[in-house]
C-alpha positions as a Markdown table, in Angstrom:
| # | Residue | x | y | z |
|---|---|---|---|---|
| 1 | Met | 14.0 | -0.6 | 44.6 |
| 2 | Ser | 16.7 | -3.0 | 43.6 |
| 3 | Leu | 15.8 | -5.7 | 41.0 |
| 4 | Asn | 18.7 | -7.8 | 42.1 |
| 5 | Gly | 17.6 | -11.4 | 42.6 |
| 6 | Lys | 14.4 | -11.1 | 40.6 |
| 7 | Ala | 13.6 | -13.3 | 37.6 |
| 8 | Ala | 12.2 | -12.1 | 34.3 |
| 9 | Leu | 10.7 | -13.6 | 31.2 |
| 10 | Val | 11.4 | -11.8 | 27.9 |
| 11 | Thr | 9.9 | -12.7 | 24.6 |
| 12 | Gly | 11.5 | -11.9 | 21.3 |
| 13 | Ala | 14.8 | -12.2 | 23.2 |
| 14 | Gly | 16.9 | -13.6 | 20.3 |
| 15 | Arg | 17.8 | -10.3 | 18.8 |
| 16 | Gly | 17.0 | -6.5 | 18.7 |
| 17 | Ile | 15.3 | -4.8 | 21.6 |
| 18 | Gly | 14.5 | -8.1 | 23.4 |
| 19 | Arg | 18.2 | -9.1 | 23.4 |
| 20 | Glu | 19.2 | -5.7 | 24.8 |
| 21 | Ile | 16.6 | -5.8 | 27.5 |
| 22 | Ala | 18.0 | -9.2 | 28.6 |
| 23 | Leu | 21.5 | -7.8 | 28.7 |
| 24 | Ala | 20.4 | -4.7 | 30.7 |
| 25 | Leu | 18.5 | -6.9 | 33.2 |
| 26 | Ala | 21.6 | -9.1 | 33.6 |
| 27 | Gly | 23.5 | -6.0 | 34.7 |
| 28 | Met | 20.9 | -5.4 | 37.4 |
| 29 | Gly | 21.2 | -8.9 | 38.8 |
| 30 | Val | 18.0 | -10.2 | 37.1 |
| 31 | Ala | 18.0 | -13.8 | 35.8 |
| 32 | Ser | 16.1 | -14.1 | 32.5 |
| 33 | Ala | 14.1 | -16.7 | 30.7 |
| 34 | Leu | 14.7 | -15.9 | 27.0 |
| 35 | Val | 11.9 | -16.8 | 24.7 |
| 36 | Ala | 12.0 | -16.8 | 20.8 |
| 37 | Arg | 11.7 | -19.2 | 17.9 |
| 38 | Ser | 15.3 | -19.2 | 16.8 |
| 39 | Ala | 17.5 | -21.5 | 18.9 |
| 40 | His | 20.7 | -20.1 | 17.4 |
| 41 | Glu | 19.8 | -16.5 | 18.2 |
| 42 | Leu | 18.7 | -17.4 | 21.7 |
| 43 | Ser | 22.0 | -19.2 | 22.3 |
| 44 | Glu | 23.9 | -16.0 | 21.2 |
| 45 | Thr | 21.9 | -13.9 | 23.6 |
| 46 | Ala | 22.4 | -16.3 | 26.4 |
| 47 | Asp | 26.1 | -16.3 | 25.8 |
| 48 | Met | 26.2 | -12.6 | 25.9 |
| 49 | Val | 24.1 | -12.5 | 29.2 |
| 50 | Glu | 26.4 | -15.0 | 30.8 |
| 51 | Gly | 29.4 | -13.1 | 29.6 |
| 52 | Arg | 28.2 | -10.2 | 31.7 |
| 53 | Gly | 27.9 | -12.4 | 34.7 |
| 54 | Gly | 24.1 | -12.9 | 34.4 |
| 55 | Lys | 22.0 | -16.0 | 34.3 |
| 56 | Ala | 19.9 | -16.9 | 31.2 |
| 57 | Leu | 17.6 | -19.8 | 30.3 |
| 58 | Ser | 17.0 | -20.2 | 26.6 |
| 59 | Leu | 13.4 | -21.4 | 25.7 |
| 60 | Val | 12.6 | -22.0 | 22.1 |
| 61 | Ala | 8.9 | -21.5 | 21.6 |
| 62 | Asp | 6.4 | -20.4 | 19.0 |
| 63 | Leu | 4.1 | -17.8 | 20.5 |
| 64 | Ala | 1.4 | -18.7 | 18.1 |
| 65 | Asp | 1.3 | -22.2 | 19.6 |
| 66 | Ser | -0.3 | -22.2 | 23.1 |
| 67 | Ala | 1.1 | -25.6 | 24.1 |
| 68 | Ser | 4.6 | -24.5 | 23.1 |
| 69 | Leu | 4.2 | -21.3 | 25.1 |
| 70 | Ser | 2.8 | -23.1 | 28.1 |
| 71 | Lys | 5.7 | -25.6 | 28.2 |
| 72 | Ala | 8.3 | -22.8 | 28.0 |
| 73 | Met | 6.6 | -20.8 | 30.8 |
| 74 | Asp | 6.4 | -23.9 | 33.1 |
| 75 | Arg | 10.1 | -24.5 | 32.5 |
| 76 | Ala | 11.0 | -20.9 | 33.3 |
| 77 | Val | 9.2 | -21.0 | 36.7 |
| 78 | Ser | 10.6 | -24.5 | 37.4 |
| 79 | Glu | 14.2 | -23.4 | 36.8 |
| 80 | Leu | 14.3 | -19.8 | 37.8 |
| 81 | Gly | 11.6 | -19.6 | 40.4 |
| 82 | Pro | 8.7 | -17.1 | 40.5 |
| 83 | Ile | 8.8 | -14.7 | 37.6 |
| 84 | Gly | 8.4 | -11.2 | 38.8 |
| 85 | Ile | 9.1 | -9.3 | 35.5 |
| 86 | Leu | 7.3 | -10.1 | 32.2 |
| 87 | Val | 8.4 | -8.2 | 29.1 |
| 88 | Asn | 6.2 | -9.1 | 26.1 |
| 89 | Asn | 8.4 | -7.8 | 23.3 |
| 90 | Ala | 7.9 | -10.3 | 20.5 |
| 91 | Ala | 5.6 | -9.3 | 17.6 |
| 92 | Thr | 4.9 | -9.9 | 14.0 |
| 93 | Val | 4.2 | -7.2 | 11.4 |
| 94 | Glu | 2.6 | -9.6 | 9.0 |
| 95 | Pro | 0.3 | -9.7 | 7.1 |
| 96 | Leu | 1.2 | -6.6 | 5.1 |
| 97 | Gly | -0.9 | -5.5 | 2.2 |
| 98 | Pro | -4.0 | -3.8 | 1.1 |
| 99 | Ser | -7.2 | -4.6 | 3.1 |
| 100 | Ala | -9.2 | -5.2 | -0.1 |
| 101 | Gly | -8.9 | -8.9 | -0.7 |
| 102 | Met | -7.1 | -9.6 | 2.6 |
| 103 | Asp | -7.8 | -13.1 | 4.0 |
| 104 | Pro | -9.6 | -12.5 | 7.3 |
| 105 | Ala | -8.0 | -15.6 | 8.8 |
| 106 | Thr | -4.5 | -14.4 | 7.9 |
| 107 | Trp | -5.4 | -11.0 | 9.2 |
| 108 | Ala | -6.7 | -12.5 | 12.5 |
| 109 | Ser | -3.6 | -14.7 | 12.9 |
| 110 | Ser | -1.6 | -11.7 | 14.0 |
| 111 | Leu | -3.7 | -11.6 | 17.1 |
| 112 | Gly | -2.2 | -14.9 | 18.3 |
| 113 | Ile | 1.3 | -13.5 | 18.5 |
| 114 | Asn | 0.7 | -9.8 | 19.2 |
| 115 | Val | -2.2 | -10.0 | 21.7 |
| 116 | Ile | -3.2 | -13.5 | 22.8 |
| 117 | Ala | 0.3 | -14.7 | 23.7 |
| 118 | Pro | 1.1 | -11.6 | 25.8 |
| 119 | Ala | -2.2 | -11.9 | 27.6 |
| 120 | Ser | -1.8 | -15.6 | 28.1 |
| 121 | Leu | 1.6 | -15.1 | 29.7 |
| 122 | Ala | 0.3 | -12.4 | 32.0 |
| 123 | Phe | -2.7 | -14.4 | 33.1 |
| 124 | Ala | -0.5 | -17.4 | 33.9 |
| 125 | Leu | 2.2 | -15.5 | 35.8 |
| 126 | Leu | -0.2 | -13.1 | 37.7 |
| 127 | Pro | -1.1 | -15.4 | 40.6 |
| 128 | Gly | 2.5 | -15.7 | 41.6 |
| 129 | Met | 3.1 | -11.9 | 41.3 |
| 130 | Val | 0.0 | -11.0 | 43.3 |
| 131 | Glu | 0.9 | -13.5 | 46.0 |
| 132 | Ala | 4.3 | -12.0 | 46.2 |
| 133 | Gly | 2.9 | -8.5 | 46.3 |
| 134 | Trp | 5.2 | -7.4 | 43.5 |
| 135 | Gly | 5.3 | -7.7 | 39.7 |
| 136 | Arg | 6.1 | -5.8 | 36.5 |
| 137 | Ile | 4.2 | -6.5 | 33.3 |
| 138 | Ile | 5.5 | -4.5 | 30.3 |
| 139 | Asn | 3.8 | -4.8 | 26.9 |
| 140 | Val | 5.9 | -3.4 | 24.0 |
| 141 | Ser | 3.6 | -1.6 | 21.6 |
| 142 | Ser | 4.2 | 0.9 | 18.8 |
| 143 | Gly | 3.9 | 4.6 | 18.2 |
| 144 | Val | 1.6 | 3.7 | 15.3 |
| 145 | Val | -1.2 | 3.4 | 17.8 |
| 146 | Ala | -1.1 | 7.2 | 18.3 |
| 147 | Arg | -1.2 | 7.6 | 14.5 |
| 148 | Pro | -3.3 | 4.7 | 13.2 |
| 149 | Gly | -3.4 | 6.2 | 9.7 |
| 150 | Ala | 0.4 | 6.4 | 9.3 |
| 151 | Met | 1.1 | 2.8 | 8.4 |
| 152 | Ile | -1.0 | 2.1 | 5.3 |
| 153 | Gly | -0.8 | -1.5 | 4.5 |
| 154 | Gly | -0.2 | -2.5 | 8.1 |
| 155 | Asn | -3.8 | -2.8 | 9.2 |
| 156 | Ala | -3.3 | -6.0 | 11.2 |
| 157 | Tyr | -0.2 | -4.7 | 13.0 |
| 158 | Thr | -1.9 | -1.4 | 13.9 |
| 159 | Met | -5.0 | -3.2 | 15.1 |
| 160 | Thr | -3.2 | -5.6 | 17.3 |
| 161 | Lys | -1.0 | -3.0 | 18.9 |
| 162 | Ala | -4.1 | -0.9 | 19.8 |
| 163 | Ala | -5.7 | -4.0 | 21.3 |
| 164 | Leu | -2.6 | -4.7 | 23.3 |
| 165 | Glu | -2.6 | -1.2 | 24.8 |
| 166 | Ala | -6.3 | -1.4 | 25.8 |
| 167 | His | -5.7 | -4.8 | 27.4 |
| 168 | Thr | -2.7 | -3.4 | 29.3 |
| 169 | Leu | -4.4 | -0.3 | 30.7 |
| 170 | Asn | -7.5 | -2.3 | 31.7 |
| 171 | Leu | -5.3 | -4.9 | 33.4 |
| 172 | Ala | -3.5 | -2.1 | 35.3 |
| 173 | Ala | -6.8 | -0.8 | 36.7 |
| 174 | Glu | -7.7 | -4.4 | 37.8 |
| 175 | Leu | -4.4 | -4.8 | 39.6 |
| 176 | Asp | -4.5 | -1.5 | 41.4 |
| 177 | Gly | -3.3 | -1.9 | 45.0 |
| 178 | Thr | -1.8 | -5.4 | 44.5 |
| 179 | Gly | 1.8 | -4.3 | 44.0 |
| 180 | Val | 1.7 | -5.6 | 40.4 |
| 181 | Thr | 2.0 | -3.0 | 37.7 |
| 182 | Ala | 1.1 | -3.1 | 34.0 |
| 183 | Asn | 2.4 | -0.6 | 31.5 |
| 184 | Val | 2.8 | 0.0 | 27.8 |
| 185 | Tyr | 6.1 | 0.8 | 26.2 |
| 186 | Arg | 6.3 | 2.4 | 22.8 |
| 187 | Pro | 10.0 | 1.8 | 21.8 |
| 188 | Gly | 10.2 | 4.4 | 19.1 |
| 189 | Ser | 11.7 | 3.9 | 15.6 |
| 190 | Val | 14.4 | 1.4 | 16.2 |
| 191 | Asp | 17.0 | -0.1 | 13.9 |
| 192 | Thr | 15.6 | -3.7 | 14.1 |
| 193 | Ala | 15.0 | -6.6 | 11.8 |
| 194 | Met | 11.3 | -5.6 | 11.5 |
| 195 | Gln | 12.3 | -2.2 | 10.2 |
| 196 | Ala | 14.7 | -3.8 | 7.7 |
| 197 | Phe | 12.0 | -6.3 | 6.6 |
| 198 | Ile | 9.6 | -3.4 | 5.8 |
| 199 | Arg | 12.3 | -1.6 | 3.8 |
| 200 | Thr | 13.2 | -4.7 | 1.8 |
| 201 | Glu | 9.9 | -6.6 | 1.5 |
| 202 | Gly | 7.3 | -3.8 | 2.1 |
| 203 | Lys | 7.5 | -2.2 | -1.3 |
| 204 | Gly | 4.2 | -2.8 | -3.1 |
| 205 | Arg | 2.7 | -4.2 | 0.1 |
| 206 | Val | 2.6 | -1.0 | 2.1 |
| 207 | Ser | 1.7 | 2.4 | 0.6 |
| 208 | Glu | 4.4 | 4.3 | -1.2 |
| 209 | Ala | 4.3 | 7.0 | 1.4 |
| 210 | Thr | 4.7 | 4.4 | 4.2 |
| 211 | His | 7.6 | 2.7 | 2.5 |
| 212 | Ala | 9.3 | 6.0 | 1.8 |
| 213 | His | 9.0 | 6.9 | 5.5 |
| 214 | Phe | 10.8 | 3.8 | 6.6 |
| 215 | Met | 13.5 | 4.3 | 3.9 |
| 216 | Arg | 14.0 | 7.9 | 4.9 |
| 217 | Asn | 14.4 | 7.2 | 8.6 |
| 218 | His | 17.1 | 4.7 | 7.8 |
| 219 | Glu | 18.9 | 6.9 | 5.3 |
| 220 | His | 18.8 | 9.9 | 7.6 |
| 221 | Lys | 20.0 | 7.8 | 10.5 |
| 222 | Thr | 17.2 | 8.9 | 12.8 |
| 223 | Leu | 16.6 | 5.4 | 14.2 |
| 224 | Leu | 17.3 | 4.5 | 17.8 |
| 225 | Thr | 19.6 | 1.6 | 18.4 |
| 226 | Pro | 18.0 | -1.4 | 20.2 |
| 227 | Glu | 20.2 | -0.7 | 23.2 |
| 228 | Gln | 19.1 | 2.9 | 23.5 |
| 229 | Ser | 15.4 | 1.9 | 23.4 |
| 230 | Ala | 15.9 | -1.0 | 25.9 |
| 231 | Leu | 17.8 | 1.1 | 28.4 |
| 232 | Ala | 15.0 | 3.7 | 28.3 |
| 233 | Leu | 12.5 | 1.0 | 29.3 |
| 234 | Ile | 14.7 | -0.6 | 31.9 |
| 235 | Ala | 15.2 | 2.7 | 33.7 |
| 236 | Arg | 11.5 | 2.7 | 34.5 |
| 237 | Leu | 11.1 | -0.9 | 35.8 |
| 238 | Ala | 11.6 | -0.1 | 39.5 |
| 239 | Ser | 8.9 | 2.5 | 39.4 |
| 240 | Asp | 5.5 | 1.8 | 41.0 |
| 241 | Ala | 3.7 | 3.6 | 38.2 |
| 242 | Ser | 1.0 | 1.6 | 36.5 |
| 243 | Gly | -1.5 | 2.1 | 33.7 |
| 244 | Glu | 0.9 | 4.3 | 31.8 |
| 245 | Ile | 2.1 | 4.6 | 28.2 |
| 246 | Trp | 5.8 | 5.1 | 28.1 |
| 247 | Asp | 7.4 | 6.6 | 25.0 |
| 248 | Ala | 11.0 | 6.1 | 24.1 |
| 249 | Pro | 13.1 | 9.3 | 24.1 |
| 250 | Asp | 13.4 | 11.3 | 20.9 |
| 251 | Pro | 16.9 | 10.5 | 19.5 |
| 252 | His | 17.5 | 14.1 | 18.7 |
């Protein structure tokens, strides 16, 4: 089906995959509420969306702050109308480091951004989607869930992404027959700021093998571009499939 005329909310839309998702949606006639912490980056994305003839609403919000998130969501619905597409793309990779001596509160804080915020947005937007008989919820995860031992030093990130996937698949089962779908998207290894952060700041915080893996992927140019990953996701949005885990295509 055509997505023209629909409205979307995309988190982490200031750069990387989130920005490219917003741009691709604009090309399909979808108006987007762009959510991120950086006003400057959001403004850049909005300008790019509008340059393609799309409509964008920039919403500066901290996903760890429930009041900030709720305010942004209310404004999105008020200005764009019912949100039919939710792409929970934003995430934090912190805290990185050995588990021995890790502060449990710091470790648990990643849940706020990576799990609680996506769930909160879904819970708030679901009534409108169910009433309309149509909706798309996409939670961006990570291939690390399939290989939990591959990112040593990233225990919090691995844990939250696994939790996000379980939440998504359970939600999909609950929504069966409503016209609202919920799916997981594993974007692949993408040349993003998060990858760059681990390369530059991860040494001594993640294991040597993990750090070497990130360095090698960059040096050998095996990373997907944000645009490639975003387009692989957008191609599946019109599908009625639900409760699935979608993997980005292998770049080779």
